[in-house]
C-alpha positions in Angstrom: 117.8 92.9 -49.0 119.4 89.5 -48.3 120.5 89.1 -44.7 123.8 87.4 -45.6 124.7 90.3 -48.0 123.8 92.8 -45.3 125.8 90.9 -42.7 129.0 91.3 -44.8 128.2 94.9 -45.5 128.0 95.4 -41.7 131.3 93.6 -41.2 132.9 95.7 -44.0 131.7 99.0 -42.5 133.1 98.0 -39.1 136.4 96.9 -40.6 136.8 100.0 -42.7 136.0 102.2 -39.7 138.6 100.5 -37.6 141.3 100.5 -40.3 140.6 104.2 -41.1 141.2 105.1 -37.4 144.5 103.2 -37.4 145.6 104.9 -40.6 144.8 108.4 -39.2 146.6 107.4 -36.0 149.6 106.3 -38.1 149.6 109.5 -40.1 149.4 111.6 -36.9 152.2 109.5 -35.3 154.5 110.2 -38.3 154.3 113.9 -37.4 155.9 113.4 -34.0 159.3 115.0 -34.0 158.4 117.2 -37.0 159.7 120.7 -37.1 157.6 123.0 -34.9 156.4 126.2 -36.7 158.2 129.3 -35.4 154.8 130.8 -34.3 154.6 128.2 -31.6 158.2 127.2 -31.1 158.5 129.1 -27.8 155.9 126.9 -26.1 158.1 124.0 -25.1 161.7 123.8 -24.2 163.6 120.7 -25.3 162.7 118.6 -22.3 159.0 119.6 -22.3 158.7 118.8 -26.0 160.1 115.3 -25.4 157.6 115.0 -22.6 154.8 116.1 -24.9 155.8 113.5 -27.5 155.8 110.7 -24.9 152.4 111.8 -23.7 151.0 111.8 -27.2 152.4 108.3 -27.9 151.0 107.0 -24.6 147.5 108.4 -25.4 147.5 107.0 -28.9 148.6 103.6 -27.6 145.8 103.4 -25.0 143.2 104.6 -27.5 144.4 101.7 -29.8 143.7 99.2 -27.1 140.2 100.7 -26.3 139.3 100.7 -30.0 140.6 97.2 -30.7 138.8 95.7 -27.7 135.5 97.4 -28.7 135.9 96.3 -32.3 136.7 92.7 -31.3 133.7 92.6 -28.9 131.3 93.5 -31.7 132.9 91.1 -34.1 132.7 88.2 -31.7 129.0 88.9 -31.0 128.4 89.0 -34.8 130.2 85.9 -35.8 129.1 83.8 -32.7 125.5 84.7 -32.9 125.8 86.4 -29.5 123.2 89.0 -30.3 120.6 86.3 -31.0 121.5 84.4 -27.9 121.1 87.5 -25.8 117.8 88.4 -27.4 116.4 84.9 -26.9 117.5 84.9 -23.2 115.8 88.3 -22.6 112.6 87.2 -24.4 112.5 84.1 -22.2 111.4 86.3 -19.3 108.2 87.3 -21.2 108.6 91.1 -20.8 106.9 93.5 -23.1 108.9 94.7 -26.2 109.8 98.0 -24.7 111.3 96.4 -21.5 113.0 93.8 -23.7 114.6 96.5 -25.9 115.8 98.4 -22.8 117.4 95.3 -21.5 119.0 94.5 -24.9 120.6 97.9 -25.2 121.4 98.1 -21.5 123.2 94.8 -21.3 125.3 95.6 -24.4 126.1 99.1 -23.0 127.1 97.6 -19.6 129.2 94.9 -21.1 131.0 97.6 -23.3 131.5 99.8 -20.2 133.0 96.9 -18.1 135.4 96.1 -20.9 136.6 99.7 -21.1 137.0 100.3 -17.3 140.5 98.8 -17.0 141.7 101.0 -19.8 140.1 104.1 -18.3 141.6 103.2 -15.0 145.1 102.9 -16.6 144.7 106.1 -18.5 143.7 108.0 -15.3 145.9 106.5 -12.7 149.0 105.6 -14.8 149.2 107.9 -17.9 147.6 111.0 -16.5 149.3 110.5 -13.2 152.7 109.9 -14.8 152.5 113.2 -16.7 151.2 115.2 -13.7 147.6 115.8 -14.7 145.5 113.4 -12.5 144.0 114.7 -9.3 141.2 112.1 -9.2 141.0 109.6 -6.4 139.8 106.0 -6.9 136.6 106.9 -4.9 135.8 109.8 -7.3 136.5 107.5 -10.3 134.1 104.9 -9.0 131.4 107.4 -8.1 131.7 109.1 -11.5 131.2 105.8 -13.2 128.1 105.0 -11.1 126.6 108.5 -11.7 127.3 108.3 -15.4 125.6 104.9 -15.7 122.6 106.2 -13.8 122.3 109.2 -16.0 122.6 107.0 -19.1 119.9 104.7 -17.7 117.5 107.6 -17.0 118.1 109.7 -20.1 119.2 107.1 -22.6 116.7 104.6 -21.3 113.9 107.2 -21.3 114.6 108.3 -24.9 114.9 104.7 -26.2 111.6 103.7 -24.4 109.9 106.7 -25.9 111.3 105.9 -29.3 110.0 102.3 -29.2 106.6 103.4 -27.9 106.2 105.9 -30.8 107.1 103.2 -33.2 104.4 100.9 -31.7 101.9 103.7 -32.0 102.7 105.3 -35.3 104.7 102.8 -37.4 106.9 104.3 -40.1 105.7 107.8 -39.4 107.0 107.7 -35.8 110.0 109.8 -36.7 108.0 113.0 -37.0 106.9 112.8 -33.4 110.3 111.4 -32.2 112.0 114.3 -33.9 109.8 116.8 -32.1 110.4 115.1 -28.7 114.2 114.8 -29.2 114.3 118.5 -30.4 112.6 119.6 -27.2 115.0 117.4 -25.1 118.1 118.9 -26.9 116.8 122.5 -26.2 116.1 121.6 -22.6 119.5 120.0 -21.9 121.3 122.9 -23.5 119.4 125.3 -21.2 119.7 123.3 -18.0 122.9 121.1 -18.4 124.9 123.3 -16.0 122.2 123.4 -13.3 121.1 119.8 -13.5 123.9 117.6 -14.7 127.1 119.4 -13.8 126.3 119.6 -10.0 126.2 115.8 -9.9 129.9 115.8 -10.6 131.3 119.2 -9.7 130.7 122.1 -7.3 129.9 125.4 -9.0 130.3 128.6 -7.0 129.7 132.2 -8.1 132.9 134.1 -8.9 134.0 136.1 -5.9 134.1 139.9 -5.9 137.4 141.3 -6.9 139.7 142.3 -9.8 138.8 139.4 -12.1 135.0 139.8 -11.6 135.2 143.5 -12.2 137.3 143.1 -15.4 134.8 140.5 -16.7 131.8 142.6 -16.0 133.5 145.7 -17.5 134.2 143.8 -20.7 130.8 142.3 -21.0 129.2 145.7 -20.6 131.4 147.1 -23.2 130.6 144.2 -25.6 126.9 144.6 -25.0 126.6 141.2 -23.4 124.2 140.9 -20.5 126.0 138.7 -18.0 124.5 137.7 -14.7 126.0 134.3 -14.0 129.8 133.7 -13.7 130.7 130.4 -11.9 133.8 128.7 -10.9 133.9 124.9 -11.1 136.2 122.8 -9.0 137.9 121.0 -12.0 141.1 120.7 -9.9 139.6 117.7 -8.0 140.0 115.6 -11.1 142.7 117.2 -13.3 145.2 120.0 -13.5 144.0 120.8 -17.0 142.2 124.2 -17.4 139.1 125.1 -19.3 136.2 127.6 -19.6 132.9 127.2 -21.3 129.7 129.0 -22.1 126.4 127.1 -21.5 122.7 127.8 -21.5 120.3 129.7 -23.7 118.6 133.1 -23.1 118.2 133.9 -19.4 119.8 130.6 -18.5 123.1 131.4 -20.1 126.2 131.3 -17.8 130.0 131.3 -18.2 131.9 128.7 -16.2 135.6 129.0 -15.3 137.7 126.1 -14.1 139.5 126.9 -10.9 142.7 125.7 -12.6 142.2 128.4 -15.3 142.1 131.1 -12.7 145.2 129.8 -11.1 147.1 129.5 -14.4 146.2 132.7 -16.3 146.4 136.4 -15.6 143.3 138.5 -15.3 143.8 139.9 -18.8 144.3 136.5 -20.3 141.1 135.2 -18.6 139.1 138.1 -19.9 140.5 137.3 -23.4 139.3 133.7 -23.1 135.9 134.8 -21.9 135.7 137.3 -24.7 136.2 134.3 -27.0 133.3 132.5 -25.3 131.1 135.6 -25.5 132.0 135.8 -29.2 130.3 132.4 -29.6 127.1 133.8 -28.2 127.3 137.1 -30.1 127.8 135.2 -33.3 124.9 132.9 -32.5 127.1 129.8 -32.7 125.3 128.1 -29.8 122.0 128.3 -31.7 123.8 127.3 -34.9 125.2 124.1 -33.5 121.9 123.3 -31.7 120.1 123.6 -35.0 122.7 121.4 -36.7 122.1 118.8 -34.0 118.3 119.0 -34.4 118.6 118.6 -38.2 120.9 115.7 -37.8 118.6 113.9 -35.5 115.7 114.5 -37.8 117.6 113.0 -40.7 118.7 109.9 -38.7 115.1 109.3 -37.5 113.6 109.8 -40.9 116.1 107.5 -42.5 115.4 104.8 -39.9 111.7 105.2 -40.6 112.3 104.5 -44.2 114.2 101.3 -43.5 112.7 100.0 -40.3 110.5 97.5 -42.0 113.4 95.9 -43.8 113.3 92.3 -42.4 117.0 91.6 -43.0 118.0 94.2 -40.4 117.4 92.0 -37.3 118.3 88.8 -39.1 121.9 90.1 -39.4 122.1 89.6 -35.6 120.5 86.2 -35.7 117.1 87.6 -34.6 114.0 86.8 -36.5 112.1 89.8 -37.8 109.1 90.8 -35.7 107.5 94.3 -35.7 107.7 94.5 -32.0 111.5 93.9 -32.1 112.4 97.3 -33.7 115.2 97.7 -31.2 117.2 95.0 -33.0 116.6 96.8 -36.3 117.6 100.1 -34.8 120.8 98.6 -33.4 121.8 97.4 -36.9 120.8 100.7 -38.5 123.2 102.6 -36.2 126.0 100.5 -37.6 124.9 101.0 -41.2 124.7 104.7 -40.5 128.4 104.9 -39.5 129.7 106.1 -43.0 127.0 108.8 -43.1 127.7 109.7 -39.5 131.4 110.1 -40.4 130.7 112.4 -43.2 128.3 114.5 -41.1 131.0 114.6 -38.5 133.4 116.1 -41.0 131.0 118.8 -41.8 130.1 119.6 -38.2 133.8 119.7 -37.3 134.5 122.1 -40.2 131.6 124.3 -39.0 132.9 124.2 -35.4 136.4 125.2 -36.5 135.0 128.1 -38.5 133.1 129.2 -35.5 136.3 129.1 -33.3 138.0 131.4 -35.8 135.1 133.8 -35.6 135.1 133.7 -31.8 138.8 134.3 -31.8 138.3 137.3 -34.1 135.7 138.7 -31.7 138.0 138.5 -28.8 140.9 140.0 -30.7 138.8 142.9 -32.1 137.0 143.6 -28.9 139.6 142.9 -26.3 143.2 141.8 -27.1 144.7 139.4 -29.7 147.9 139.5 -27.7 146.3 138.3 -24.5 144.3 135.6 -26.2 147.4 134.3 -27.9 149.3 134.3 -24.6 146.4 132.4 -22.9 146.2 129.8 -25.7 149.9 129.2 -25.5 149.8 128.7 -21.7 146.9 126.4 -21.9 148.5 124.3 -24.7 151.7 124.0 -22.7 150.0 123.0 -19.5 148.0 120.3 -21.2 150.9 119.1 -23.4 149.0 119.8 -26.6 150.2 118.4 -29.9 151.7 121.3 -31.9 152.1 119.3 -35.2 149.0 117.1 -35.8 148.6 115.7 -39.3 146.3 117.6 -41.5 143.9 114.8 -42.1 143.7 114.0 -38.4 142.7 117.6 -37.8 140.1 117.4 -40.5 138.5 114.2 -39.2 138.7 114.8 -35.4 139.4 118.4 -34.4 136.5 120.6 -33.5 139.0 123.5 -33.0 141.7 124.7 -35.3 145.3 123.8 -34.2 147.1 126.2 -32.0 149.4 127.2 -34.9 146.4 128.0 -37.1 144.7 130.0 -34.4 147.9 132.1 -33.7 148.5 132.7 -37.5 144.9 134.0 -37.8 145.2 136.2 -34.7 148.4 137.8 -36.0 146.7 138.5 -39.3 144.0 140.3 -37.4 146.5 142.4 -35.4 148.1 143.4 -38.7 144.9 144.4 -40.5 
């Protein structure tokens, strides 16, 4: 393929992606002030609803700035030949191709992060603070950033180095071995995320004995769910927003409750939320989504294996094709993959929303639809959730059904 043609294809993909985001934001924005369905009309009073609308507008505005700066950064590098200049500078040190590739991606990642920091700071200490959510201190913000960068360097750098080594060893058939390695990593991180990664940011303590723990164990026994690990995470040191999640596989599975969730909900509502999480496990959603991730990675790696020898890929960046510079080809491939990734994302989100409905049904049938509905309403109110998102915005971005959709489904279950 001609490098000039491919260059303009890359530009078109980036422009369409950016414009599509703006169109979806605009459609979603037009829904502000829309009539709230009666099923969720009791969540906000007049003043709270106005506050929610202001919060939604502020979040959309800051996301616009972040997206625009990121888009502009890539465009400037493309049209100025910045990628080629960066690669020539790195190669001037005489490092081996793997180290050069790590530096190439690392510098681009760090530059992108530095550009985004002012907006993240503003979002945390102005927007989230203004609306009463932020509990984070500047010290925690800085430490979180440093830890995130170190994790990205270790995990991301390790995976990228392994990928480049496999390419150098096996050529176009590298993807088979890379797929096996990435699959093992995905399984490992699913099993040990809560024990290896979470403690770097938050403290997790076993749930204390008492009414809540007794109620949770009583339900789990009734549902036939072997539960040994219930932990409370100190989410309140960063935000007032509440959450709960299920992590791990097999004997490593655990349920994690945010301390803010315990403060906000009644015992019955918390058990209903946990019944939902247990429903994910009983319906094998964790394994389903893991398999989807494994298949997706296999598809991406196989596709790159088919196109990696295309000489025009690195030339788009102003980098002459060389077999040892597969990192440049891979970078361009990730941009070319954007439309396919978007379509895959639509399918994954649709599957995730289906799973949420099933988990809600499990909670309703095995515990209480009424308590789950009450919990969902409280959590939506406390986080100023949007009650009237645009249909296409939901399809493209939401991994969960809207609150209205979930409540309608729960009430149908109660009436069955």
